[in-house]
N, CA, C and O atoms as a Tinker XYZ file with bonds, in Angstrom:
   344  protein
     1  N     63.634000  106.574000   85.858000    73     2
     2  CA    64.723000  105.838000   85.255000    64     1     3
     3  C     66.028000  106.061000   86.010000    63     2     4     5
     4  O     66.768000  105.105000   86.245000    81     3
     5  N     66.328000  107.299000   86.394000    73     3     6
     6  CA    67.575000  107.574000   87.111000    64     5     7
     7  C     67.596000  106.844000   88.440000    63     6     8     9
     8  O     68.631000  106.310000   88.838000    81     7
     9  N     66.460000  106.815000   89.133000    73     7    10
    10  CA    66.426000  106.117000   90.414000    64     9    11
    11  C     66.633000  104.615000   90.224000    63    10    12    13
    12  O     67.256000  103.966000   91.064000    81    11
    13  N     66.115000  104.057000   89.126000    73    11    14
    14  CA    66.340000  102.638000   88.836000    64    13    15
    15  C     67.820000  102.372000   88.581000    63    14    16    17
    16  O     68.361000  101.369000   89.046000    81    15
    17  N     68.475000  103.267000   87.845000    73    15    18
    18  CA    69.909000  103.113000   87.557000    64    17    19
    19  C     70.714000  103.177000   88.845000    63    18    20    21
    20  O     71.641000  102.391000   89.041000    81    19
    21  N     70.366000  104.109000   89.722000    73    19    22
    22  CA    71.085000  104.216000   90.993000    64    21    23
    23  C     70.828000  103.002000   91.873000    63    22    24    25
    24  O     71.749000  102.496000   92.515000    81    23
    25  N     69.609000  102.537000   91.909000    73    23    26
    26  CA    69.290000  101.364000   92.721000    64    25    27
    27  C     70.038000  100.138000   92.221000    63    26    28    29
    28  O     70.491000   99.319000   93.020000    81    27
    29  N     70.170000  100.005000   90.911000    73    27    30
    30  CA    70.882000   98.849000   90.374000    64    29    31
    31  C     72.358000   98.878000   90.753000    63    30    32    33
    32  O     73.004000   97.831000   90.792000    81    31
    33  N     72.904000  100.065000   91.033000    73    31    34
    34  CA    74.306000  100.169000   91.443000    64    33    35
    35  C     74.553000   99.554000   92.815000    63    34    36    37
    36  O     75.671000   99.136000   93.115000    81    35
    37  N     73.541000   99.497000   93.631000    73    35    38
    38  CA    73.697000   98.860000   94.943000    64    37    39
    39  C     74.017000   97.378000   94.786000    63    38    40    41
    40  O     74.702000   96.794000   95.626000    81    39
    41  N     73.526000   96.776000   93.719000    73    39    42
    42  CA    73.753000   95.341000   93.476000    64    41    43
    43  C     74.967000   95.089000   92.587000    63    42    44    45
    44  O     75.553000   94.007000   92.636000    81    43
    45  N     75.345000   96.059000   91.790000    73    43    46
    46  CA    76.441000   95.903000   90.833000    64    45    47
    47  C     77.719000   96.509000   91.425000    63    46    48    49
    48  O     78.024000   97.681000   91.205000    81    47
    49  N     78.445000   95.706000   92.163000    73    47    50
    50  CA    79.607000   96.186000   92.910000    64    49    51
    51  C     80.656000   96.820000   91.997000    63    50    52    53
    52  O     81.140000   97.914000   92.287000    81    51
    53  N     81.011000   96.154000   90.904000    73    51    54
    54  CA    82.065000   96.697000   90.042000    64    53    55
    55  C     81.634000   98.023000   89.415000    63    54    56    57
    56  O     82.441000   98.945000   89.306000    81    55
    57  N     80.382000   98.125000   89.008000    73    55    58
    58  CA    79.901000   99.382000   88.445000    64    57    59
    59  C     79.938000  100.490000   89.485000    63    58    60    61
    60  O     80.348000  101.611000   89.189000    81    59
    61  N     79.514000  100.181000   90.689000    73    59    62
    62  CA    79.519000  101.161000   91.772000    64    61    63
    63  C     80.938000  101.645000   92.048000    63    62    64    65
    64  O     81.172000  102.846000   92.189000    81    63
    65  N     81.886000  100.708000   92.125000    73    63    66
    66  CA    83.272000  101.079000   92.418000    64    65    67
    67  C     83.870000  101.922000   91.301000    63    66    68    69
    68  O     84.589000  102.885000   91.569000    81    67
    69  N     83.583000  101.571000   90.057000    73    67    70
    70  CA    84.101000  102.338000   88.923000    64    69    71
    71  C     83.512000  103.744000   88.924000    63    70    72    73
    72  O     84.240000  104.717000   88.729000    81    71
    73  N     82.215000  103.862000   89.140000    73    71    74
    74  CA    81.585000  105.179000   89.170000    64    73    75
    75  C     82.139000  106.022000   90.303000    63    74    76    77
    76  O     82.451000  107.197000   90.107000    81    75
    77  N     82.267000  105.437000   91.487000    73    75    78
    78  CA    82.813000  106.190000   92.620000    64    77    79
    79  C     84.256000  106.605000   92.372000    63    78    80    81
    80  O     84.672000  107.680000   92.805000    81    79
    81  N     85.014000  105.784000   91.692000    73    79    82
    82  CA    86.391000  106.125000   91.337000    64    81    83
    83  C     86.403000  107.377000   90.450000    63    82    84    85
    84  O     87.193000  108.294000   90.675000    81    83
    85  N     85.532000  107.408000   89.454000    73    83    86
    86  CA    85.442000  108.569000   88.575000    64    85    87
    87  C     84.986000  109.813000   89.334000    63    86    88    89
    88  O     85.500000  110.909000   89.108000    81    87
    89  N     84.026000  109.639000   90.227000    73    87    90
    90  CA    83.523000  110.758000   91.018000    64    89    91
    91  C     84.629000  111.297000   91.921000    63    90    92    93
    92  O     84.829000  112.508000   92.006000    81    91
    93  N     85.341000  110.408000   92.587000    73    91    94
    94  CA    86.398000  110.829000   93.500000    64    93    95
    95  C     87.533000  111.535000   92.767000    63    94    96    97
    96  O     88.068000  112.524000   93.269000    81    95
    97  N     87.907000  111.046000   91.594000    73    95    98
    98  CA    88.983000  111.665000   90.813000    64    97    99
    99  C     88.551000  113.040000   90.311000    63    98   100   101
   100  O     89.347000  113.978000   90.286000    81    99
   101  N     87.285000  113.150000   89.913000    73    99   102
   102  CA    86.752000  114.435000   89.482000    64   101   103
   103  C     87.151000  114.863000   88.084000    63   102   104   105
   104  O     86.864000  115.987000   87.670000    81   103
   105  N     87.803000  113.988000   87.361000    73   103   106
   106  CA    88.185000  114.286000   85.980000    64   105   107
   107  C     88.181000  112.984000   85.191000    63   106   108   109
   108  O     88.196000  111.901000   85.777000    81   107
   109  N     88.162000  113.084000   83.860000    73   107   110
   110  CA    88.123000  111.862000   83.047000    64   109   111
   111  C     89.303000  110.935000   83.344000    63   110   112   113
   112  O     90.409000  111.377000   83.652000    81   111
   113  N     89.026000  109.641000   83.242000    73   111   114
   114  CA    90.049000  108.619000   83.473000    64   113   115
   115  C     89.942000  107.553000   82.396000    63   114   116   117
   116  O     88.862000  107.296000   81.864000    81   115
   117  N     91.067000  106.940000   82.085000    73   115   118
   118  CA    91.064000  105.824000   81.150000    64   117   119
   119  C     90.696000  104.547000   81.898000    63   118   120   121
   120  O     90.817000  104.468000   83.121000    81   119
   121  N     90.249000  103.562000   81.147000    73   119   122
   122  CA    89.914000  102.284000   81.771000    64   121   123
   123  C     91.153000  101.666000   82.420000    63   122   124   125
   124  O     91.035000  100.980000   83.435000    81   123
   125  N     92.331000  101.898000   81.855000    73   123   126
   126  CA    93.561000  101.380000   82.442000    64   125   127
   127  C     93.856000  102.040000   83.789000    63   126   128   129
   128  O     94.267000  101.369000   84.736000    81   127
   129  N     93.646000  103.359000   83.872000    73   127   130
   130  CA    93.856000  104.071000   85.139000    64   129   131
   131  C     92.900000  103.558000   86.214000    63   130   132   133
   132  O     93.293000  103.327000   87.358000    81   131
   133  N     91.651000  103.387000   85.826000    73   131   134
   134  CA    90.645000  102.904000   86.774000    64   133   135
   135  C     91.004000  101.503000   87.243000    63   134   136   137
   136  O     90.948000  101.209000   88.437000    81   135
   137  N     91.371000  100.643000   86.308000    73   135   138
   138  CA    91.724000   99.261000   86.648000    64   137   139
   139  C     92.879000   99.224000   87.643000    63   138   140   141
   140  O     92.848000   98.464000   88.611000    81   139
   141  N     93.882000  100.037000   87.404000    73   139   142
   142  CA    95.036000  100.076000   88.303000    64   141   143
   143  C     94.636000  100.571000   89.691000    63   142   144   145
   144  O     95.034000   99.991000   90.702000    81   143
   145  N     93.855000  101.635000   89.734000    73   143   146
   146  CA    93.441000  102.220000   91.011000    64   145   147
   147  C     92.573000  101.259000   91.824000    63   146   148   149
   148  O     92.655000  101.236000   93.052000    81   147
   149  N     91.740000  100.465000   91.139000    73   147   150
   150  CA    90.806000   99.575000   91.832000    64   149   151
   151  C     91.288000   98.124000   91.918000    63   150   152   153
   152  O     90.600000   97.266000   92.470000    81   151
   153  N     92.463000   97.864000   91.372000    73   151   154
   154  CA    92.996000   96.492000   91.323000    64   153   155
   155  C     92.005000   95.546000   90.644000    63   154   156   157
   156  O     91.710000   94.460000   91.143000    81   155
   157  N     91.509000   95.986000   89.506000    73   155   158
   158  CA    90.590000   95.198000   88.688000    64   157   159
   159  C     91.236000   94.975000   87.331000    63   158   160   161
   160  O     92.192000   95.663000   86.972000    81   159
   161  N     90.716000   94.016000   86.579000    73   159   162
   162  CA    91.195000   93.842000   85.216000    64   161   163
   163  C     90.606000   94.937000   84.338000    63   162   164   165
   164  O     89.536000   95.472000   84.629000    81   163
   165  N     91.306000   95.263000   83.271000    73   163   166
   166  CA    90.812000   96.263000   82.329000    64   165   167
   167  C     89.502000   95.783000   81.713000    63   166   168   169
   168  O     88.595000   96.584000   81.484000    81   167
   169  N     89.396000   94.486000   81.446000    73   167   170
   170  CA    88.166000   93.940000   80.883000    64   169   171
   171  C     86.980000   94.163000   81.821000    63   170   172   173
   172  O     85.903000   94.558000   81.373000    81   171
   173  N     87.169000   93.913000   83.114000    73   171   174
   174  CA    86.089000   94.118000   84.089000    64   173   175
   175  C     85.687000   95.591000   84.143000    63   174   176   177
   176  O     84.502000   95.910000   84.235000    81   175
   177  N     86.665000   96.479000   84.087000    73   175   178
   178  CA    86.380000   97.916000   84.094000    64   177   179
   179  C     85.629000   98.311000   82.826000    63   178   180   181
   180  O     84.678000   99.090000   82.888000    81   179
   181  N     86.047000   97.782000   81.681000    73   179   182
   182  CA    85.366000   98.106000   80.428000    64   181   183
   183  C     83.914000   97.640000   80.431000    63   182   184   185
   184  O     83.037000   98.333000   79.916000    81   183
   185  N     83.664000   96.487000   81.001000    73   183   186
   186  CA    82.284000   95.993000   81.106000    64   185   187
   187  C     81.473000   96.918000   82.009000    63   186   188   189
   188  O     80.342000   97.277000   81.682000    81   187
   189  N     82.050000   97.300000   83.143000    73   187   190
   190  CA    81.359000   98.210000   84.064000    64   189   191
   191  C     81.092000   99.553000   83.387000    63   190   192   193
   192  O     79.997000  100.103000   83.508000    81   191
   193  N     82.086000  100.082000   82.679000    73   191   194
   194  CA    81.907000  101.355000   81.982000    64   193   195
   195  C     80.828000  101.255000   80.908000    63   194   196   197
   196  O     80.035000  102.181000   80.736000    81   195
   197  N     80.797000  100.153000   80.195000    73   195   198
   198  CA    79.761000   99.940000   79.172000    64   197   199
   199  C     78.368000   99.986000   79.814000    63   198   200   201
   200  O     77.467000  100.656000   79.310000    81   199
   201  N     78.204000   99.271000   80.926000    73   199   202
   202  CA    76.911000   99.258000   81.607000    64   201   203
   203  C     76.562000  100.626000   82.181000    63   202   204   205
   204  O     75.408000  101.049000   82.112000    81   203
   205  N     77.538000  101.315000   82.741000    73   203   206
   206  CA    77.302000  102.662000   83.271000    64   205   207
   207  C     76.935000  103.630000   82.151000    63   206   208   209
   208  O     76.093000  104.509000   82.336000    81   207
   209  N     77.559000  103.470000   81.004000    73   207   210
   210  CA    77.238000  104.311000   79.853000    64   209   211
   211  C     75.803000  104.059000   79.401000    63   210   212   213
   212  O     75.070000  105.000000   79.099000    81   211
   213  N     75.407000  102.798000   79.355000    73   211   214
   214  CA    74.029000  102.460000   78.974000    64   213   215
   215  C     73.008000  103.034000   79.951000    63   214   216   217
   216  O     71.878000  103.334000   79.563000    81   215
   217  N     73.393000  103.188000   81.201000    73   215   218
   218  CA    72.509000  103.774000   82.223000    64   217   219
   219  C     72.549000  105.296000   82.212000    63   218   220   221
   220  O     71.793000  105.943000   82.937000    81   219
   221  N     73.423000  105.870000   81.396000    73   219   222
   222  CA    73.528000  107.322000   81.312000    64   221   223
   223  C     74.313000  107.943000   82.448000    63   222   224   225
   224  O     74.199000  109.144000   82.691000    81   223
   225  N     75.115000  107.142000   83.153000    73   223   226
   226  CA    75.842000  107.655000   84.313000    64   225   227
   227  C     77.281000  108.059000   84.000000    63   226   228   229
   228  O     77.901000  108.776000   84.785000    81   227
   229  N     77.820000  107.611000   82.869000    73   227   230
   230  CA    79.141000  108.057000   82.426000    64   229   231
   231  C     79.063000  108.390000   80.944000    63   230   232   233
   232  O     78.172000  107.928000   80.232000    81   231
   233  N     80.007000  109.196000   80.499000    73   231   234
   234  CA    80.093000  109.496000   79.077000    64   233   235
   235  C     81.529000  109.320000   78.610000    63   234   236   237
   236  O     82.482000  109.544000   79.356000    81   235
   237  N     81.649000  108.921000   77.380000    73   235   238
   238  CA    82.966000  108.722000   76.781000    64   237   239
   239  C     83.460000  110.062000   76.253000    63   238   240   241
   240  O     82.762000  110.728000   75.490000    81   239
   241  N     84.661000  110.454000   76.659000    73   239   242
   242  CA    85.216000  111.725000   76.200000    64   241   243
   243  C     86.311000  111.519000   75.163000    63   242   244   245
   244  O     86.660000  112.444000   74.431000    81   243
   245  N     86.848000  110.319000   75.102000    73   243   246
   246  CA    87.841000  109.933000   74.110000    64   245   247
   247  C     87.860000  108.407000   74.094000    63   246   248   249
   248  O     87.181000  107.768000   74.898000    81   247
   249  N     88.614000  107.838000   73.206000    73   247   250
   250  CA    88.668000  106.378000   73.143000    64   249   251
   251  C     89.215000  105.820000   74.454000    63   250   252   253
   252  O     90.366000  106.066000   74.815000    81   251
   253  N     88.373000  105.066000   75.159000    73   251   254
   254  CA    88.773000  104.443000   76.409000    64   253   255
   255  C     88.854000  105.386000   77.595000    63   254   256   257
   256  O     89.353000  104.999000   78.651000    81   255
   257  N     88.374000  106.622000   77.447000    73   255   258
   258  CA    88.425000  107.611000   78.526000    64   257   259
   259  C     86.991000  108.057000   78.834000    63   258   260   261
   260  O     86.231000  108.421000   77.937000    81   259
   261  N     86.645000  108.020000   80.114000    73   259   262
   262  CA    85.281000  108.322000   80.544000    64   261   263
   263  C     85.267000  109.305000   81.698000    63   262   264   265
   264  O     86.263000  109.476000   82.402000    81   263
   265  N     84.123000  109.949000   81.883000    73   263   266
   266  CA    83.862000  110.782000   83.059000    64   265   267
   267  C     82.419000  110.554000   83.479000    63   266   268   269
   268  O     81.584000  110.120000   82.686000    81   267
   269  N     82.146000  110.854000   84.731000    73   267   270
   270  CA    80.776000  110.683000   85.202000    64   269   271
   271  C     79.911000  111.804000   84.659000    63   270   272   273
   272  O     80.409000  112.882000   84.332000    81   271
   273  N     78.615000  111.549000   84.563000    73   271   274
   274  CA    77.692000  112.522000   83.969000    64   273   275
   275  C     76.819000  113.196000   85.007000    63   274   276   277
   276  O     75.701000  113.604000   84.692000    81   275
   277  N     77.282000  113.320000   86.204000    73   275   278
   278  CA    76.501000  113.955000   87.249000    64   277   279
   279  C     77.051000  115.343000   87.512000    63   278   280   281
   280  O     78.254000  115.575000   87.387000    81   279
   281  N     76.188000  116.248000   87.869000    73   279   282
   282  CA    76.661000  117.585000   88.210000    64   281   283
   283  C     77.446000  117.561000   89.514000    63   282   284   285
   284  O     77.373000  116.602000   90.283000    81   283
   285  N     78.179000  118.605000   89.744000    73   283   286
   286  CA    79.008000  118.694000   90.949000    64   285   287
   287  C     78.173000  118.612000   92.227000    63   286   288   289
   288  O     78.664000  118.154000   93.258000    81   287
   289  N     76.954000  119.037000   92.167000    73   287   290
   290  CA    76.089000  118.972000   93.347000    64   289   291
   291  C     75.595000  117.551000   93.590000    63   290   292   293
   292  O     75.465000  117.129000   94.739000    81   291
   293  N     75.320000  116.810000   92.519000    73   291   294
   294  CA    74.788000  115.461000   92.664000    64   293   295
   295  C     75.840000  114.428000   93.064000    63   294   296   297
   296  O     75.498000  113.411000   93.667000    81   295
   297  N     77.099000  114.665000   92.744000    73   295   298
   298  CA    78.150000  113.685000   93.033000    64   297   299
   299  C     78.242000  113.344000   94.523000    63   298   300   301
   300  O     78.273000  112.161000   94.863000    81   299
   301  N     78.286000  114.333000   95.428000    73   299   302
   302  CA    78.333000  113.981000   96.854000    64   301   303
   303  C     77.077000  113.250000   97.323000    63   302   304   305
   304  O     77.151000  112.370000   98.180000    81   303
   305  N     75.931000  113.613000   96.763000    73   303   306
   306  CA    74.687000  112.930000   97.127000    64   305   307
   307  C     74.726000  111.474000   96.684000    63   306   308   309
   308  O     74.292000  110.586000   97.417000    81   307
   309  N     75.242000  111.231000   95.490000    73   307   310
   310  CA    75.371000  109.866000   94.995000    64   309   311
   311  C     76.309000  109.069000   95.889000    63   310   312   313
   312  O     76.007000  107.930000   96.244000    81   311
   313  N     77.437000  109.654000   96.253000    73   311   314
   314  CA    78.406000  108.959000   97.091000    64   313   315
   315  C     77.748000  108.561000   98.419000    63   314   316   317
   316  O     77.903000  107.426000   98.868000    81   315
   317  N     77.016000  109.486000   99.045000    73   315   318
   318  CA    76.348000  109.196000  100.313000    64   317   319
   319  C     75.299000  108.093000  100.133000    63   318   320   321
   320  O     75.205000  107.184000  100.958000    81   319
   321  N     74.525000  108.171000   99.070000    73   319   322
   322  CA    73.490000  107.186000   98.794000    64   321   323
   323  C     74.082000  105.788000   98.641000    63   322   324   325
   324  O     73.576000  104.823000   99.213000    81   323
   325  N     75.160000  105.691000   97.864000    73   323   326
   326  CA    75.767000  104.393000   97.620000    64   325   327
   327  C     76.493000  103.864000   98.836000    63   326   328   329
   328  O     76.504000  102.655000   99.067000    81   327
   329  N     77.102000  104.741000   99.619000    73   327   330
   330  CA    77.807000  104.303000  100.813000    64   329   331
   331  C     76.835000  103.700000  101.829000    63   330   332   333
   332  O     77.203000  102.779000  102.559000    81   331
   333  N     75.634000  104.193000  101.884000    73   331   334
   334  CA    74.638000  103.645000  102.823000    64   333   335
   335  C     74.289000  102.206000  102.461000    63   334   336   337
   336  O     73.896000  101.428000  103.330000    81   335
   337  N     74.431000  101.845000  101.180000    73   335   338
   338  CA    74.065000  100.515000  100.721000    64   337   339
   339  C     75.161000   99.471000  100.890000    63   338   340   341
   340  O     74.937000   98.293000  100.610000    81   339
   341  N     76.331000   99.878000  101.339000    73   339   342
   342  CA    77.457000   98.940000  101.464000    64   341   343
   343  C     77.307000   98.047000  102.658000    63   342   344
   344  O     78.166000   97.201000  102.908000    81   343
């Protein structure tokens, strides 16, 4: 299942960008912060976060605030994996 979720990120550009933004920041971010950083609409970020949450890749820590659910060791591996698919 995890490999399917990661593979689907290669096709889902907005989800990939939102997840990488969270990984790069290394701490929870609000959908507004993510939208500003990525020059996306808040609605687009919320949709991406919803899909990432359904895949088990992010978790909600407060209303509208999320963090990635990968361990510190897996985050660099994920970044490398996704960068190869660009």
